[in-house]
N, C-alpha and C positions, 0 to 999 in steps of 0.2 A: 643524064636524064634525057628524056625525049624533047619535045618542042616547048614545054612549059617549065617555069621555075618551080622548085618545090614549094615555095611560099604561095604561089598562085594555086597550085594543086591543093594545098592544105586549106586555103580559103574557099575554094570551090567545094571541096568535100564537106567542110563545116557548113557552108551555105545550103547545100542539099539536105543537110540535117536540120535546117532551120536555125543555125547558129552563126550569124554574121559576126565573125571574131572581132573585127574592129569596133563594132557597136558594143559588144559584150565587155570588152576591155574598157571602153570609154565610160560605160555605166558602172564600172567597178564590180561587175559580176565575175570577172576573171582577172586575176592579177597579171600585170604586164609581164612579170618575170616568168609566169607559167606559160603565157602565150609565146614568149621567146623560146622557152624550153621545147614547146611543141614544134615550133619552126625548126629548131636545131635537130630534134629527133627526126623530122621529116627530111631535112637536108642530109642527114647521115644514114638514111634508109638504104638498105642494100638492093632494093628492087622498086625504085620509084616509078618506073614505067608501068608497073602493075596497077598502081593507083590511077594513072592516066587512062589506061584501058578500062578499068572499072568505071570511072566517071563518064567516059564516052558511051559505055553500054547501058547506063542507068537513065531512068527518066529524070524529070526535074527535081523530084524529092525522093529521099531515101529514109527508111526508118532507123537503120543502124549502120554504123561504119563497117567497112569490110574487116573481117577478123584478122587479116594479115597486116593491117595498118599499125604502124609503130605507136600511133596515138589512139588506138581503138578504145582502150579502157577510159581514158579521159574524155574523149568525144562521146562515148556512151553515157558516162556520168553526167556530162553537161547537158546532153539531149534529154535525159530523164529528169534532171534537176531544175532546169530553167524553163520557164514558160516559152512556148513557141515564139521565136523572135521575128520570124518573117511573115 
């Protein structure tokens, strides 16, 4: 990966969607094992620098995760299901 860890990139992406992962897990809105699976998916991604580049190019907030993200479906579901967290 580039300069950041996959965990940090996942948290940045989620935050830009209005989903602070640590808070969502702490509130019981996302099971810890699901958050861990998301982190594992990200760690095993074949193109993590693509996410870094995407995050650098985007403004503070985004409406949807990039379609190439390995966690796109779950992040989309969470962003539509949970009230804006940020």
